[in-house]
A tleap script that builds the chain and sets N, CA, C and O, in Angstrom:
source leaprc.protein.ff14SB
mol = sequence {
  NMET LYS ASN LYS THR LYS THR SER LEU VAL
  LEU SER HIE LEU ASN ARG TYR GLY SER ILE
  THR SER TRP LYS ALA ILE GLU SER TYR GLY
  ALA THR ARG LEU SER SER ILE ILE HIE SER
  LEU LYS HIE LYS ARG GLU LEU ASN ILE LYS
  THR HIE LYS ILE GLU PHE VAL ASP LYS PHE
  GLY ASN LYS GLY THR TYR ALA LYS TYR GLN
  LEU VAL CLYS
}
set mol.1.N position { 4.342 -26.169 -1.273 }
set mol.1.CA position { 4.916 -24.689 -0.710 }
set mol.1.C position { 3.298 -23.901 -0.159 }
set mol.1.O position { 2.256 -23.868 -0.814 }
set mol.2.N position { 3.461 -23.519 0.772 }
set mol.2.CA position { 2.685 -21.978 1.459 }
set mol.2.C position { 2.273 -21.381 0.782 }
set mol.2.O position { 3.217 -20.727 0.340 }
set mol.3.N position { 0.788 -20.878 -0.034 }
set mol.3.CA position { 0.537 -19.691 -0.412 }
set mol.3.C position { 1.149 -18.490 0.661 }
set mol.3.O position { 1.188 -18.584 1.888 }
set mol.4.N position { 1.621 -17.320 -0.191 }
set mol.4.CA position { 1.694 -16.303 0.702 }
set mol.4.C position { -0.068 -15.295 0.927 }
set mol.4.O position { -0.836 -14.879 0.059 }
set mol.5.N position { -0.143 -15.221 2.297 }
set mol.5.CA position { -1.065 -14.153 1.961 }
set mol.5.C position { -1.078 -12.562 1.425 }
set mol.5.O position { -0.031 -11.994 1.734 }
set mol.6.N position { -1.763 -11.949 0.893 }
set mol.6.CA position { -1.875 -10.758 0.319 }
set mol.6.C position { -0.897 -10.009 1.296 }
set mol.6.O position { 0.173 -9.662 0.794 }
set mol.7.N position { -1.179 -9.613 3.045 }
set mol.7.CA position { -0.762 -8.642 4.050 }
set mol.7.C position { 0.672 -9.362 4.066 }
set mol.7.O position { 1.584 -8.536 4.097 }
set mol.8.N position { 1.097 -10.701 4.052 }
set mol.8.CA position { 2.574 -10.945 3.889 }
set mol.8.C position { 3.274 -10.354 2.911 }
set mol.8.O position { 4.303 -9.734 3.176 }
set mol.9.N position { 2.859 -10.459 1.806 }
set mol.9.CA position { 2.955 -9.765 0.549 }
set mol.9.C position { 3.373 -8.372 0.443 }
set mol.9.O position { 4.405 -7.946 -0.074 }
set mol.10.N position { 2.415 -7.710 1.011 }
set mol.10.CA position { 2.414 -6.002 1.198 }
set mol.10.C position { 3.121 -5.851 2.494 }
set mol.10.O position { 3.344 -4.650 2.645 }
set mol.11.N position { 3.447 -6.348 3.216 }
set mol.11.CA position { 4.605 -6.500 4.375 }
set mol.11.C position { 5.993 -6.315 3.789 }
set mol.11.O position { 6.766 -5.369 3.939 }
set mol.12.N position { 6.140 -7.484 3.056 }
set mol.12.CA position { 7.463 -7.785 2.288 }
set mol.12.C position { 8.309 -6.912 1.231 }
set mol.12.O position { 9.521 -6.763 1.074 }
set mol.13.N position { 7.042 -6.334 0.490 }
set mol.13.CA position { 7.154 -5.070 -0.422 }
set mol.13.C position { 7.677 -4.109 0.522 }
set mol.13.O position { 8.862 -3.801 0.395 }
set mol.14.N position { 7.033 -3.611 1.395 }
set mol.14.CA position { 7.202 -2.455 2.262 }
set mol.14.C position { 8.542 -2.405 3.065 }
set mol.14.O position { 9.279 -1.450 3.308 }
set mol.15.N position { 8.630 -3.673 3.389 }
set mol.15.CA position { 10.290 -3.990 4.053 }
set mol.15.C position { 10.943 -3.778 2.861 }
set mol.15.O position { 11.367 -2.625 2.796 }
set mol.16.N position { 11.164 -4.386 1.981 }
set mol.16.CA position { 12.142 -3.747 1.176 }
set mol.16.C position { 11.943 -2.478 -0.410 }
set mol.16.O position { 12.586 -2.182 -1.417 }
set mol.17.N position { 10.935 -2.182 0.108 }
set mol.17.CA position { 10.935 -0.829 -1.044 }
set mol.17.C position { 10.311 0.294 -0.167 }
set mol.17.O position { 10.027 1.335 -0.760 }
set mol.18.N position { 10.100 0.233 0.954 }
set mol.18.CA position { 9.817 1.090 1.953 }
set mol.18.C position { 8.582 2.009 1.674 }
set mol.18.O position { 8.246 2.850 2.508 }
set mol.19.N position { 7.770 1.810 0.248 }
set mol.19.CA position { 6.808 2.199 0.426 }
set mol.19.C position { 5.480 1.560 -0.755 }
set mol.19.O position { 5.890 0.592 -1.395 }
set mol.20.N position { 4.281 1.902 -1.028 }
set mol.20.CA position { 3.119 1.196 -1.861 }
set mol.20.C position { 2.486 1.872 -1.653 }
set mol.20.O position { 2.273 2.413 -0.568 }
set mol.21.N position { 1.699 2.133 -3.267 }
set mol.21.CA position { 0.223 2.804 -3.517 }
set mol.21.C position { -0.152 1.611 -4.021 }
set mol.21.O position { 0.489 0.584 -4.244 }
set mol.22.N position { -1.759 2.015 -4.229 }
set mol.22.CA position { -2.987 0.553 -4.395 }
set mol.22.C position { -2.351 0.516 -5.749 }
set mol.22.O position { -2.195 -0.704 -5.807 }
set mol.23.N position { -1.756 1.069 -7.147 }
set mol.23.CA position { -1.455 0.433 -8.004 }
set mol.23.C position { -0.320 -0.515 -8.179 }
set mol.23.O position { 0.004 -1.258 -9.106 }
set mol.24.N position { 0.162 -0.277 -7.066 }
set mol.24.CA position { 1.809 -1.538 -7.175 }
set mol.24.C position { 0.870 -2.489 -6.811 }
set mol.24.O position { 0.879 -3.474 -7.550 }
set mol.25.N position { -0.287 -2.520 -5.517 }
set mol.25.CA position { -0.593 -3.806 -4.668 }
set mol.25.C position { -1.377 -4.557 -5.770 }
set mol.25.O position { -1.547 -5.773 -5.673 }
set mol.26.N position { -1.804 -3.925 -6.705 }
set mol.26.CA position { -3.052 -4.636 -7.190 }
set mol.26.C position { -1.863 -5.230 -8.444 }
set mol.26.O position { -1.492 -6.400 -8.530 }
set mol.27.N position { -1.574 -4.497 -9.022 }
set mol.27.CA position { -0.434 -4.449 -10.304 }
set mol.27.C position { 0.794 -6.133 -9.839 }
set mol.27.O position { 1.148 -7.014 -10.623 }
set mol.28.N position { 0.982 -6.060 -9.001 }
set mol.28.CA position { 2.172 -6.867 -8.055 }
set mol.28.C position { 1.340 -8.411 -7.581 }
set mol.28.O position { 1.217 -9.563 -7.997 }
set mol.29.N position { 0.881 -7.516 -6.398 }
set mol.29.CA position { -0.342 -8.607 -5.972 }
set mol.29.C position { -1.700 -8.964 -5.888 }
set mol.29.O position { -2.378 -9.641 -5.115 }
set mol.30.N position { -1.916 -8.248 -7.008 }
set mol.30.CA position { -3.477 -8.768 -6.842 }
set mol.30.C position { -4.082 -8.044 -5.612 }
set mol.30.O position { -5.307 -8.093 -5.498 }
set mol.31.N position { -3.496 -7.503 -4.856 }
set mol.31.CA position { -4.438 -7.182 -3.471 }
set mol.31.C position { -5.066 -5.876 -4.012 }
set mol.31.O position { -4.525 -4.933 -4.589 }
set mol.32.N position { -6.554 -6.109 -3.613 }
set mol.32.CA position { -7.507 -4.712 -4.234 }
set mol.32.C position { -7.764 -4.479 -2.790 }
set mol.32.O position { -8.349 -3.425 -3.040 }
set mol.33.N position { -7.825 -4.540 -1.660 }
set mol.33.CA position { -8.279 -3.795 -0.521 }
set mol.33.C position { -6.754 -3.456 0.353 }
set mol.33.O position { -6.363 -3.938 1.416 }
set mol.34.N position { -6.191 -2.589 -0.420 }
set mol.34.CA position { -4.736 -1.939 0.326 }
set mol.34.C position { -5.040 -1.230 1.577 }
set mol.34.O position { -4.074 -1.343 2.332 }
set mol.35.N position { -6.202 -0.393 2.218 }
set mol.35.CA position { -5.924 0.257 2.592 }
set mol.35.C position { -6.670 -0.438 4.035 }
set mol.35.O position { -6.651 0.209 5.083 }
set mol.36.N position { -7.320 -1.812 3.966 }
set mol.36.CA position { -7.656 -3.258 4.553 }
set mol.36.C position { -6.454 -3.415 5.255 }
set mol.36.O position { -6.136 -3.072 6.394 }
set mol.37.N position { -5.937 -3.911 4.499 }
set mol.37.CA position { -4.295 -4.212 4.688 }
set mol.37.C position { -3.537 -3.353 5.556 }
set mol.37.O position { -3.235 -3.715 6.693 }
set mol.38.N position { -3.229 -2.285 5.104 }
set mol.38.CA position { -2.448 -1.027 5.662 }
set mol.38.C position { -3.064 -1.418 7.176 }
set mol.38.O position { -2.573 -2.244 7.946 }
set mol.39.N position { -4.110 -0.716 7.371 }
set mol.39.CA position { -4.910 -0.284 8.957 }
set mol.39.C position { -4.922 -2.143 9.245 }
set mol.39.O position { -5.734 -2.016 10.161 }
set mol.40.N position { -4.786 -3.037 9.219 }
set mol.40.CA position { -4.510 -4.307 10.158 }
set mol.40.C position { -2.772 -4.468 10.140 }
set mol.40.O position { -2.416 -5.051 11.164 }
set mol.41.N position { -1.844 -4.176 9.426 }
set mol.41.CA position { -0.314 -3.986 9.608 }
set mol.41.C position { 0.142 -2.868 10.678 }
set mol.41.O position { 1.237 -2.841 11.241 }
set mol.42.N position { -0.939 -1.931 10.850 }
set mol.42.CA position { -0.743 -0.616 11.413 }
set mol.42.C position { -1.428 -1.025 13.181 }
set mol.42.O position { -1.091 -0.587 14.281 }
set mol.43.N position { -2.288 -1.843 12.854 }
set mol.43.CA position { -3.309 -1.794 14.349 }
set mol.43.C position { -2.961 -3.321 15.349 }
set mol.43.O position { -2.498 -3.533 16.469 }
set mol.44.N position { -3.406 -4.037 14.383 }
set mol.44.CA position { -2.580 -5.417 15.274 }
set mol.44.C position { -1.569 -5.687 15.170 }
set mol.44.O position { -1.252 -6.413 16.113 }
set mol.45.N position { -0.043 -5.357 13.891 }
set mol.45.CA position { 0.787 -5.568 13.798 }
set mol.45.C position { 1.837 -4.159 14.681 }
set mol.45.O position { 3.052 -4.135 14.875 }
set mol.46.N position { 0.811 -3.166 15.038 }
set mol.46.CA position { 1.564 -1.831 15.687 }
set mol.46.C position { 2.791 -1.632 15.046 }
set mol.46.O position { 3.908 -1.540 15.555 }
set mol.47.N position { 2.317 -1.551 13.377 }
set mol.47.CA position { 4.035 -0.761 12.620 }
set mol.47.C position { 3.840 0.648 12.310 }
set mol.47.O position { 2.721 1.027 11.964 }
set mol.48.N position { 4.987 1.611 12.414 }
set mol.48.CA position { 4.137 2.544 11.925 }
set mol.48.C position { 4.636 3.107 10.482 }
set mol.48.O position { 5.749 3.449 10.084 }
set mol.49.N position { 3.191 3.058 9.782 }
set mol.49.CA position { 3.110 3.651 8.774 }
set mol.49.C position { 2.671 4.382 8.692 }
set mol.49.O position { 1.889 4.708 9.585 }
set mol.50.N position { 2.900 5.392 7.249 }
set mol.50.CA position { 2.487 6.720 7.097 }
set mol.50.C position { 1.522 7.018 5.730 }
set mol.50.O position { 1.749 6.132 4.906 }
set mol.51.N position { 0.726 7.787 5.336 }
set mol.51.CA position { 0.144 7.825 4.575 }
set mol.51.C position { 0.381 9.270 4.118 }
set mol.51.O position { 0.244 10.329 4.730 }
set mol.52.N position { 0.731 9.036 3.014 }
set mol.52.CA position { 0.729 10.573 1.898 }
set mol.52.C position { -0.124 10.770 0.970 }
set mol.52.O position { 0.160 10.232 -0.100 }
set mol.53.N position { -1.170 11.416 1.015 }
set mol.53.CA position { -2.076 12.010 -0.363 }
set mol.53.C position { -1.334 12.366 -1.278 }
set mol.53.O position { -0.564 13.252 -0.907 }
set mol.54.N position { -1.152 11.912 -2.890 }
set mol.54.CA position { -0.602 12.460 -3.866 }
set mol.54.C position { -2.007 12.759 -4.752 }
set mol.54.O position { -2.992 12.090 -5.064 }
set mol.55.N position { -1.437 14.468 -5.038 }
set mol.55.CA position { -2.243 14.440 -5.872 }
set mol.55.C position { -1.868 14.765 -7.504 }
set mol.55.O position { -0.783 15.241 -7.837 }
set mol.56.N position { -3.166 14.359 -8.643 }
set mol.56.CA position { -2.759 14.085 -9.714 }
set mol.56.C position { -3.662 15.025 -10.756 }
set mol.56.O position { -4.720 15.519 -10.366 }
set mol.57.N position { -3.268 15.191 -11.830 }
set mol.57.CA position { -4.371 15.291 -12.907 }
set mol.57.C position { -4.480 14.421 -14.027 }
set mol.57.O position { -3.412 14.280 -14.623 }
set mol.58.N position { -5.419 13.814 -14.478 }
set mol.58.CA position { -5.290 12.744 -15.633 }
set mol.58.C position { -5.129 13.722 -16.832 }
set mol.58.O position { -4.701 14.856 -17.050 }
set mol.59.N position { -5.776 12.539 -17.581 }
set mol.59.CA position { -5.190 12.912 -19.530 }
set mol.59.C position { -6.333 14.190 -19.466 }
set mol.59.O position { -6.167 15.316 -19.935 }
set mol.60.N position { -7.446 13.717 -18.801 }
set mol.60.CA position { -8.753 14.474 -19.538 }
set mol.60.C position { -8.805 15.974 -18.529 }
set mol.60.O position { -9.712 16.798 -18.648 }
set mol.61.N position { -7.638 16.122 -17.528 }
set mol.61.CA position { -7.758 17.089 -17.110 }
set mol.61.C position { -8.097 17.176 -15.421 }
set mol.61.O position { -7.583 18.084 -14.769 }
set mol.62.N position { -9.065 16.094 -14.712 }
set mol.62.CA position { -9.464 15.955 -14.052 }
set mol.62.C position { -8.376 15.623 -12.585 }
set mol.62.O position { -7.519 14.746 -12.481 }
set mol.63.N position { -8.713 16.474 -11.764 }
set mol.63.CA position { -7.793 16.157 -10.674 }
set mol.63.C position { -8.244 15.323 -9.398 }
set mol.63.O position { -9.397 15.489 -9.000 }
set mol.64.N position { -7.421 14.453 -8.746 }
set mol.64.CA position { -7.566 13.793 -8.075 }
set mol.64.C position { -6.453 13.342 -6.926 }
set mol.64.O position { -5.313 13.781 -7.077 }
set mol.65.N position { -6.736 12.461 -5.749 }
set mol.65.CA position { -5.751 12.246 -5.259 }
set mol.65.C position { -5.484 10.374 -5.095 }
set mol.65.O position { -6.401 9.649 -5.481 }
set mol.66.N position { -4.330 9.796 -4.573 }
set mol.66.CA position { -4.090 8.827 -3.962 }
set mol.66.C position { -3.337 8.432 -2.757 }
set mol.66.O position { -2.694 9.362 -2.272 }
set mol.67.N position { -3.242 7.293 -2.139 }
set mol.67.CA position { -2.710 7.243 -0.876 }
set mol.67.C position { -0.923 6.551 -2.120 }
set mol.67.O position { -0.690 6.146 -3.259 }
set mol.68.N position { -0.124 6.882 -0.692 }
set mol.68.CA position { 1.552 5.994 -0.825 }
set mol.68.C position { 1.465 6.056 0.557 }
set mol.68.O position { 1.303 7.092 1.202 }
set mol.69.N position { 1.590 4.758 1.073 }
set mol.69.CA position { 2.067 4.184 2.482 }
set mol.69.C position { 3.103 3.822 2.953 }
set mol.69.O position { 3.453 2.649 2.822 }
set mol.70.N position { 3.880 4.749 3.637 }
set mol.70.CA position { 5.216 4.569 3.533 }
set mol.70.C position { 5.211 3.673 5.342 }
set mol.70.O position { 4.430 3.719 6.293 }
set mol.71.N position { 6.542 2.922 5.072 }
set mol.71.CA position { 6.919 1.977 6.487 }
set mol.71.C position { 7.898 3.092 6.899 }
set mol.71.O position { 8.697 3.823 6.314 }
set mol.72.N position { 7.552 2.932 7.954 }
set mol.72.CA position { 8.479 4.308 9.166 }
set mol.72.C position { 9.365 3.203 10.003 }
set mol.72.O position { 8.832 2.431 10.800 }
set mol.73.N position { 10.459 3.211 9.794 }
set mol.73.CA position { 11.366 2.059 10.771 }
set mol.73.C position { 12.134 2.978 11.896 }
set mol.73.O position { 12.859 2.447 12.738 }
savepdb mol mol.pdb
quit
């Protein structure tokens, strides 16, 4: 059985669920460089993927942001 690449796993996830975050990519596929995978999908495969910045406050009161990538069909 052929191993799937992290890029193909992320693409399958986007097709199935519509979006992905870095945490989900790490947790589900061991993909620690999601932004690089998304860049490749956008430019090499010419997919329309939008980036949404999500703001949050952690349990210590620190503000931050993370990216949520959405496949636009």
